[in-house]
ChimeraX commands (.cxc) that place a marker at each C-alpha (Angstrom):
marker #1 position -84.90,-40.42,132.87 radius 0.5
marker #1 position -81.72,-38.06,132.74 radius 0.5
marker #1 position -81.15,-38.34,136.52 radius 0.5
marker #1 position -81.22,-42.06,136.37 radius 0.5
marker #1 position -78.40,-42.05,133.68 radius 0.5
marker #1 position -76.41,-39.81,135.57 radius 0.5
marker #1 position -76.62,-41.82,138.75 radius 0.5
marker #1 position -76.02,-45.12,136.69 radius 0.5
marker #1 position -72.84,-43.43,135.21 radius 0.5
marker #1 position -71.46,-42.38,138.49 radius 0.5
marker #1 position -72.21,-45.77,139.79 radius 0.5
marker #1 position -70.30,-47.35,137.07 radius 0.5
marker #1 position -67.33,-44.80,137.33 radius 0.5
marker #1 position -67.35,-45.50,141.06 radius 0.5
marker #1 position -67.10,-49.23,140.75 radius 0.5
marker #1 position -64.34,-48.94,138.12 radius 0.5
marker #1 position -62.21,-46.70,140.43 radius 0.5
marker #1 position -62.65,-49.12,143.35 radius 0.5
marker #1 position -61.63,-52.11,140.96 radius 0.5
marker #1 position -58.54,-49.99,140.33 radius 0.5
marker #1 position -57.51,-49.52,144.04 radius 0.5
marker #1 position -58.87,-52.47,146.01 radius 0.5
marker #1 position -56.67,-55.81,145.83 radius 0.5
marker #1 position -58.78,-58.99,145.73 radius 0.5
marker #1 position -56.63,-62.09,145.48 radius 0.5
marker #1 position -57.73,-65.04,143.36 radius 0.5
marker #1 position -58.93,-68.09,145.23 radius 0.5
marker #1 position -58.49,-71.49,143.26 radius 0.5
marker #1 position -60.96,-71.21,140.33 radius 0.5
marker #1 position -62.10,-67.59,141.05 radius 0.5
marker #1 position -60.02,-64.89,139.55 radius 0.5
marker #1 position -59.27,-61.66,141.27 radius 0.5
marker #1 position -58.00,-58.13,140.69 radius 0.5
marker #1 position -54.88,-56.51,141.87 radius 0.5
marker #1 position -52.77,-58.73,144.11 radius 0.5
marker #1 position -51.91,-57.50,147.59 radius 0.5
marker #1 position -48.27,-57.24,148.35 radius 0.5
marker #1 position -45.53,-55.45,146.85 radius 0.5
marker #1 position -42.83,-55.75,144.19 radius 0.5
marker #1 position -39.77,-57.92,144.85 radius 0.5
marker #1 position -36.54,-55.59,145.44 radius 0.5
marker #1 position -34.40,-58.55,143.90 radius 0.5
marker #1 position -34.60,-61.53,141.70 radius 0.5
marker #1 position -36.38,-64.24,143.51 radius 0.5
marker #1 position -35.02,-67.69,144.35 radius 0.5
marker #1 position -37.61,-70.03,142.64 radius 0.5
marker #1 position -36.11,-73.06,144.23 radius 0.5
marker #1 position -37.20,-71.47,147.71 radius 0.5
marker #1 position -40.75,-72.15,146.86 radius 0.5
marker #1 position -40.27,-75.64,148.32 radius 0.5
marker #1 position -43.37,-77.78,148.43 radius 0.5
marker #1 position -45.90,-75.21,146.96 radius 0.5
marker #1 position -47.53,-76.03,143.70 radius 0.5
marker #1 position -49.60,-73.06,142.92 radius 0.5
marker #1 position -48.88,-69.21,142.50 radius 0.5
marker #1 position -50.88,-66.15,141.46 radius 0.5
marker #1 position -50.31,-64.30,138.43 radius 0.5
marker #1 position -51.48,-60.79,137.79 radius 0.5
marker #1 position -52.00,-59.43,134.29 radius 0.5
marker #1 position -52.64,-55.86,133.13 radius 0.5
marker #1 position -55.53,-55.79,130.52 radius 0.5
marker #1 position -56.11,-52.98,128.16 radius 0.5
marker #1 position -59.08,-51.71,130.21 radius 0.5
marker #1 position -56.89,-50.90,133.19 radius 0.5
marker #1 position -58.22,-53.07,136.07 radius 0.5
marker #1 position -55.62,-55.92,137.08 radius 0.5
marker #1 position -56.71,-59.41,136.53 radius 0.5
marker #1 position -55.21,-62.06,138.64 radius 0.5
marker #1 position -55.36,-65.92,138.43 radius 0.5
marker #1 position -54.11,-68.97,140.36 radius 0.5
marker #1 position -51.95,-71.36,138.24 radius 0.5
marker #1 position -49.33,-73.94,138.66 radius 0.5
marker #1 position -45.79,-73.78,137.93 radius 0.5
marker #1 position -42.43,-75.71,137.63 radius 0.5
marker #1 position -38.79,-74.72,138.16 radius 0.5
marker #1 position -36.00,-76.05,135.94 radius 0.5
marker #1 position -32.24,-74.82,136.43 radius 0.5
marker #1 position -33.42,-71.81,138.53 radius 0.5
marker #1 position -35.92,-70.65,135.67 radius 0.5
marker #1 position -39.60,-70.53,136.55 radius 0.5
marker #1 position -42.19,-71.78,134.01 radius 0.5
marker #1 position -45.71,-71.20,134.10 radius 0.5
marker #1 position -47.75,-73.68,131.90 radius 0.5
marker #1 position -51.14,-72.97,130.49 radius 0.5
marker #1 position -53.90,-75.33,129.47 radius 0.5
marker #1 position -56.01,-74.24,126.53 radius 0.5
marker #1 position -53.82,-71.16,126.19 radius 0.5
marker #1 position -55.21,-70.00,122.83 radius 0.5
marker #1 position -58.77,-69.48,124.57 radius 0.5
marker #1 position -57.25,-67.50,127.46 radius 0.5
marker #1 position -56.15,-63.82,127.61 radius 0.5
marker #1 position -53.98,-63.80,130.82 radius 0.5
marker #1 position -50.87,-65.61,129.34 radius 0.5
marker #1 position -50.56,-62.71,126.75 radius 0.5
marker #1 position -50.78,-60.13,129.53 radius 0.5
marker #1 position -48.73,-61.43,132.37 radius 0.5
marker #1 position -46.27,-59.04,133.89 radius 0.5
marker #1 position -46.00,-60.01,137.56 radius 0.5
marker #1 position -45.68,-63.25,139.47 radius 0.5
marker #1 position -46.35,-63.49,143.22 radius 0.5
marker #1 position -45.80,-66.52,145.59 radius 0.5
marker #1 position -48.83,-67.90,147.20 radius 0.5
marker link #1:1,2 radius 0.2
marker link #1:2,3 radius 0.2
marker link #1:3,4 radius 0.2
marker link #1:4,5 radius 0.2
marker link #1:5,6 radius 0.2
marker link #1:6,7 radius 0.2
marker link #1:7,8 radius 0.2
marker link #1:8,9 radius 0.2
marker link #1:9,10 radius 0.2
marker link #1:10,11 radius 0.2
marker link #1:11,12 radius 0.2
marker link #1:12,13 radius 0.2
marker link #1:13,14 radius 0.2
marker link #1:14,15 radius 0.2
marker link #1:15,16 radius 0.2
marker link #1:16,17 radius 0.2
marker link #1:17,18 radius 0.2
marker link #1:18,19 radius 0.2
marker link #1:19,20 radius 0.2
marker link #1:20,21 radius 0.2
marker link #1:21,22 radius 0.2
marker link #1:22,23 radius 0.2
marker link #1:23,24 radius 0.2
marker link #1:24,25 radius 0.2
marker link #1:25,26 radius 0.2
marker link #1:26,27 radius 0.2
marker link #1:27,28 radius 0.2
marker link #1:28,29 radius 0.2
marker link #1:29,30 radius 0.2
marker link #1:30,31 radius 0.2
marker link #1:31,32 radius 0.2
marker link #1:32,33 radius 0.2
marker link #1:33,34 radius 0.2
marker link #1:34,35 radius 0.2
marker link #1:35,36 radius 0.2
marker link #1:36,37 radius 0.2
marker link #1:37,38 radius 0.2
marker link #1:38,39 radius 0.2
marker link #1:39,40 radius 0.2
marker link #1:40,41 radius 0.2
marker link #1:41,42 radius 0.2
marker link #1:42,43 radius 0.2
marker link #1:43,44 radius 0.2
marker link #1:44,45 radius 0.2
marker link #1:45,46 radius 0.2
marker link #1:46,47 radius 0.2
marker link #1:47,48 radius 0.2
marker link #1:48,49 radius 0.2
marker link #1:49,50 radius 0.2
marker link #1:50,51 radius 0.2
marker link #1:51,52 radius 0.2
marker link #1:52,53 radius 0.2
marker link #1:53,54 radius 0.2
marker link #1:54,55 radius 0.2
marker link #1:55,56 radius 0.2
marker link #1:56,57 radius 0.2
marker link #1:57,58 radius 0.2
marker link #1:58,59 radius 0.2
marker link #1:59,60 radius 0.2
marker link #1:60,61 radius 0.2
marker link #1:61,62 radius 0.2
marker link #1:62,63 radius 0.2
marker link #1:63,64 radius 0.2
marker link #1:64,65 radius 0.2
marker link #1:65,66 radius 0.2
marker link #1:66,67 radius 0.2
marker link #1:67,68 radius 0.2
marker link #1:68,69 radius 0.2
marker link #1:69,70 radius 0.2
marker link #1:70,71 radius 0.2
marker link #1:71,72 radius 0.2
marker link #1:72,73 radius 0.2
marker link #1:73,74 radius 0.2
marker link #1:74,75 radius 0.2
marker link #1:75,76 radius 0.2
marker link #1:76,77 radius 0.2
marker link #1:77,78 radius 0.2
marker link #1:78,79 radius 0.2
marker link #1:79,80 radius 0.2
marker link #1:80,81 radius 0.2
marker link #1:81,82 radius 0.2
marker link #1:82,83 radius 0.2
marker link #1:83,84 radius 0.2
marker link #1:84,85 radius 0.2
marker link #1:85,86 radius 0.2
marker link #1:86,87 radius 0.2
marker link #1:87,88 radius 0.2
marker link #1:88,89 radius 0.2
marker link #1:89,90 radius 0.2
marker link #1:90,91 radius 0.2
marker link #1:91,92 radius 0.2
marker link #1:92,93 radius 0.2
marker link #1:93,94 radius 0.2
marker link #1:94,95 radius 0.2
marker link #1:95,96 radius 0.2
marker link #1:96,97 radius 0.2
marker link #1:97,98 radius 0.2
marker link #1:98,99 radius 0.2
marker link #1:99,100 radius 0.2
marker link #1:100,101 radius 0.2
marker link #1:101,102 radius 0.2
view
């Protein structure tokens, strides 16, 4: 029984470490982990998004594995706004730090 517990603990730790490192972008309704791509070197021109209607938002939960979602947005006076339906029932709006174009 002790060997099974050790193997299970090793498996859980391995999966946790993989989730920290491997990016899995969200796809429509399916959330993801870390977004692929890098940080912007300068402030983005949100008006350059053009006809796009969605973007991906990466959040940083307390447990360390990034969580990303696909959401909509709008731009008013060069300011990006990311609306959220039923926000009190969701955790990602409170943890958002990074936004990446689709």
